[in-house]
C-alpha positions in Angstrom: 125.8 12.0 138.3 122.5 11.7 140.1 120.6 11.2 136.8 123.1 8.5 135.8 122.5 6.7 139.1 118.7 7.0 138.6 119.0 5.6 135.0 121.1 2.7 136.3 118.6 1.9 139.0 115.7 1.9 136.6 117.6 -0.4 134.2 118.4 -2.8 137.1 114.7 -2.8 138.2 113.5 -3.5 134.7 116.0 -6.3 134.3 115.0 -7.8 137.7 111.3 -7.6 136.6 112.0 -9.4 133.4 113.9 -12.1 135.2 111.0 -12.6 137.6 108.5 -12.9 134.8 110.7 -15.5 133.0 111.0 -17.5 136.3 107.2 -17.4 136.8 106.5 -18.5 133.3 109.1 -21.3 133.6 107.6 -22.5 136.8 104.1 -22.6 135.3 105.3 -24.6 132.3 107.2 -27.0 134.6 104.0 -27.5 136.6 101.9 -28.1 133.4 104.5 -30.5 132.0 104.9 -32.5 135.2 103.4 -36.0 134.6 100.7 -37.1 137.0 99.0 -40.4 136.2 100.0 -40.3 132.6 98.6 -36.8 132.1 100.0 -33.3 132.4 99.0 -31.8 135.7 98.1 -28.4 134.2 95.9 -30.0 131.5 94.2 -32.2 134.1 93.6 -29.4 136.5 92.1 -27.2 133.8 89.8 -30.0 132.6 88.7 -30.6 136.2 87.9 -26.8 136.6 85.8 -26.9 133.4 83.9 -30.0 134.5 83.4 -28.8 138.1 83.9 -30.8 141.3 82.5 -34.3 141.4 81.6 -34.5 137.7 83.2 -37.5 136.0 84.9 -37.2 132.6 82.9 -38.6 129.7 85.8 -40.2 127.9 86.1 -40.9 124.2 85.4 -44.6 124.5 82.0 -43.9 126.2 81.2 -41.4 123.4 82.0 -43.9 120.8 79.9 -46.6 122.4 77.0 -44.2 122.8 77.3 -43.2 119.1 77.5 -46.9 118.1 74.3 -47.7 120.0 72.5 -44.9 118.2 73.8 -45.7 114.7 73.2 -49.4 115.0 69.6 -48.5 115.8 69.3 -46.1 112.9 71.3 -47.8 110.2 72.5 -51.2 111.3 76.1 -52.5 111.2 76.8 -52.9 107.5 75.5 -49.4 106.5 77.5 -47.6 109.2 81.1 -46.7 108.4 83.9 -46.1 111.0 83.9 -42.5 109.9 80.2 -42.2 110.9 80.9 -43.6 114.4 83.7 -41.0 114.8 81.6 -38.1 113.4 78.6 -38.9 115.6 80.8 -39.3 118.7 82.9 -36.2 118.0 86.1 -37.9 119.0 89.4 -37.9 117.2 90.2 -39.9 114.0 92.3 -42.5 115.7 90.2 -43.0 118.9 88.3 -46.0 117.7 91.4 -47.9 116.8 93.1 -46.8 120.0 90.2 -48.2 122.2 89.5 -51.2 119.9 93.0 -52.2 118.5 92.9 -54.8 115.8 89.0 -54.9 115.8 87.9 -51.4 115.0 84.3 -51.3 113.9 83.6 -54.9 115.0 85.0 -54.3 118.5 83.0 -51.1 118.9 79.8 -52.8 117.8 80.4 -55.6 120.3 80.8 -53.1 123.1 77.6 -51.4 122.0 75.7 -54.7 121.9 77.0 -55.5 125.4 75.8 -52.1 126.7 72.4 -52.5 125.0 71.9 -56.1 126.3 72.3 -54.8 129.9 69.8 -51.9 129.2 67.3 -54.4 127.7 67.3 -56.6 130.7 67.0 -53.6 133.1 64.1 -52.3 131.0 62.2 -55.6 130.9 62.8 -56.3 134.6 61.4 -52.8 135.4 58.2 -53.3 133.2 54.9 -53.2 135.1 53.7 -56.5 136.5 50.2 -57.7 135.4 47.3 -56.8 137.6 46.6 -60.5 138.3 48.1 -63.9 137.5 45.5 -64.9 134.9 47.4 -66.3 131.9 45.8 -63.8 129.5 46.8 -60.9 131.7 50.4 -62.2 132.0 50.7 -62.6 128.3 49.2 -59.2 127.6 51.8 -57.6 130.0 54.6 -59.4 128.2 53.4 -58.3 124.8 53.1 -54.7 126.0 56.6 -54.7 127.4 58.1 -56.2 124.2 56.4 -53.6 122.1 57.8 -50.8 124.2 61.2 -52.5 123.9 61.1 -52.7 120.1 60.1 -49.0 119.9 63.3 -48.1 121.8 66.8 -47.8 120.6 67.8 -51.2 121.9 65.0 -53.0 120.2 65.6 -51.2 116.9 69.3 -52.1 117.0 68.5 -55.7 117.6 66.0 -55.9 114.7 68.6 -54.4 112.4 71.4 -56.7 113.5 69.2 -59.7 112.9 68.4 -58.5 109.4 72.0 -57.6 108.6 73.7 -60.3 106.5 77.1 -58.9 107.1 76.8 -58.8 110.9 75.4 -62.3 110.8 78.4 -63.6 108.9 80.8 -62.3 111.6 81.0 -65.0 114.3 81.5 -62.7 117.2 78.6 -60.4 116.3 76.3 -63.3 115.4 77.0 -64.9 118.8 76.5 -61.6 120.7 73.2 -61.0 118.9 72.0 -64.6 119.5 72.9 -64.2 123.2 71.0 -61.0 123.3 67.9 -62.8 122.0 68.4 -65.6 124.5 68.4 -62.9 127.3 65.0 -61.7 126.2 63.5 -65.2 125.9 64.7 -66.0 129.4 63.0 -62.9 130.8 59.8 -63.9 129.0 59.9 -67.3 130.6 60.4 -65.8 134.0 57.4 -63.6 133.4 55.3 -66.6 132.2 56.1 -68.5 135.3 54.7 -65.7 137.4 55.3 -67.4 140.7 52.9 -66.1 143.4 54.5 -64.7 146.6 54.7 -67.4 149.2 54.6 -70.2 146.6 56.8 -73.2 147.7 59.9 -72.8 145.5 60.6 -76.5 145.2 57.1 -77.1 143.9 57.3 -74.0 141.6 60.7 -75.2 140.2 59.3 -78.8 139.7 56.3 -77.4 137.8 58.6 -75.1 135.8 60.7 -78.0 134.7 57.7 -80.0 133.7 56.3 -77.1 131.7 59.7 -75.9 130.4 59.0 -76.9 126.8 55.7 -75.2 126.9 57.2 -72.0 128.4 60.0 -72.0 125.8 57.6 -72.4 122.9 55.4 -69.6 124.1 58.4 -67.4 124.8 59.6 -68.0 121.2 56.2 -67.2 119.8 55.9 -64.0 121.8 59.4 -62.9 120.9 59.1 -63.6 117.2 55.8 -61.8 117.0 57.3 -58.8 118.8 60.3 -58.8 116.4 57.9 -58.7 113.4 56.1 -55.7 114.9 59.4 -54.0 115.6 60.4 -54.5 112.0 57.2 -52.9 110.8 57.8 -50.1 113.2 61.0 -49.2 111.4 59.1 -48.6 108.2 59.8 -49.9 104.6 63.3 -49.6 103.2 65.0 -48.7 106.4 66.6 -52.0 107.4 70.2 -52.7 106.3 
């Protein structure tokens, strides 16, 4: 009789333990499946633990844009397929069309160009100033800055886009590339002006307007020459 009661107690305890385990598992699944900001809380929490506190997520769109910047510099637009963008970025097959619906490769290239335009201006703005305001010194500093630019990813991508007939035939890409070139010319003109600290701004602006055609022509000359050197830097047979 005592043994029967003991067996019954053991069975009851085992049953209770199994029920508790099921309840715990169910609660965990409910927490994981509970939506928070469009994501499952459990998945989001685990991702946060892997990243560590304060470290932002590097999402698939950023990865695609970074891959596009690199591939446009290495291969240009026409020679790079959507699959190459996806493989380089390491994102899922449908991510490009999710982030750039209806545009795909073109939309991604436009985002990459926008990113590189901003990087170009930041790079040129941060270039060392000439040691003095002599015209030859100013010009030499501009040439050096442009050569460094066209040895970088941004400059290489710009050279390839300008040499890419397919990119040039797509209005949005052609406009973005042209605007990028205009940005660089504008920075060159600012450098050519080289206003001295303390110079009367009204006088400086009046002089700049008077000399604008001269500045524009010299900026175009310096920019075109730098593009040519950048093209040579890529080596034969690499463009397109």
